[in-house]
Structure formats: C-alpha cells, structure tokens
Phi, psi and omega in degrees: 000139179290153180302144179262156183244132173228092183064240181269006184251147173251138183236126173255132176233130185211156178283135177222063186290342183267000181297133174233131186309317185253021183267144174269357182266005180295140178285325183240149170252152182228144174289328182221145178231120179240085179230169179303139177255016184271006179090349178270144176289137179295137178294314175239142176222125182242131171271140180228129179230136180247130181238153170227122181052040176085353180262132179292125178262312184208160177213151179209154173242131174244149178198151180208172179268182181098200180286161179288146179237139175264159176271120179203167189302319182271006176268005182206160174228129176253121176251168184304327185241006180198158177246128177244121191219139175280136175211108183057237184272004188234163172242129179251144173237118182241138178290148175245125013261002189288332187060025173286139181288118177271321174194160174220131181229128172285109188254357177207150178294329184244288188216138172264116182272311188221158176220140183226144176282134173224110186054236178264004183253189180226141173252128183247125173269106178256170178292319184256328188225151168256130186230154169240125178249143174285170180300337179264008178089356179293139177285116180274314175201164180211137179227144176236175180234194180284339181212184182290151182272058170221159179238154177288325182273110183292347177279343180284131175282107186274344181211121182222136173248122177253183176291337187249339185196173175249130179246122178236142180241135181262180185305324180269018180063023170284138181257140179234129176247127178238142171277178185281001172259005177088006178279144176283131176261125181273000000 
C-alpha cells in the first residue's frame, strides 16, 4: 500500500504476521506493541510507521484475534490526529504521530471488514455484526442478521451507507436496512 498522508506525516501500514515479541528474527522493530495478551497468536498483525520528511518518528504493531483482515482503503480512517483501523475482530485508534493507543474495541465476533465515518462516530461492517462506535470507541449499538454479512457474488454490493440508512446483505442475499440508531427499517 502506498504511504498515507496525515497533515505533515506519512504513514506506512503493512502486514507483519510473522512478528514474535521475543524473536531476533523479526524484520521490523516497534516502539509499541498492541496485541492480545491472552497467549494466542494474533490472526492479523499490522505494522504501522509514521515518518516526517523521511525520518521515522514512531512505530507500532497492532494485532487481534478473530478472522483475518486485509489492509485496504475502507478498512481504516485517517483523521488529522489519529488513525482508526480494523484488525481482525477489533478496531484500534492510534494517535498521530505518537501511535499511542487511544482505544481498542472488539466490534465483531469474527472480523471487522470496513469502517466508515458517520458524524463524529464510526460505522463498522463486520462479518457477523454491523456496529456503531462512538468517537471514544464505546459501542453505541450492534446488529446481526440470519447469516454473515458477505455475499457469494462479488458484484453484489453487500454493504452501503446512504444519507438515510445502512444497507447490509447477508450470505443468502437477504437485505437488512438499519437506521443510524441501530433500528431495523422495514
């Protein structure tokens, strides 16, 4: 992925699934490590480095359990002073340029695919649940369906946010409309 820009800072985000806390064989070193402390290896692990004028300022590794997550444009939001990013079953919020963890929220039972800004909050498209998180990471509401929120047909738009509602499609092509307070719209 090409470097991302946050004001005067450049941010590199990359997959680092082989990182081990006490290994001398790691390709990257990090100033901070935010991974599960439960003894399980993180399903997804992302390295994040912040640069200013080509000089490395800070680095961090994030990781969580659940399903694997890829690095892509709708899997993160860059704000002037923070990065909000999906990683496995969680959403992480890191300060820019410090990469200090501001909050981490488990936003899906399995995997968080995408995150979108809605007013001062965030809407998370998860595999099992659609969630709304507050600016501080608090879970405002969460809704699930009869099956996972992915479709077999890649041409099908499985998750859409309009001005009036959120539309999610499940594996069996059932459509769910939610208002921004988490209510089902019939």
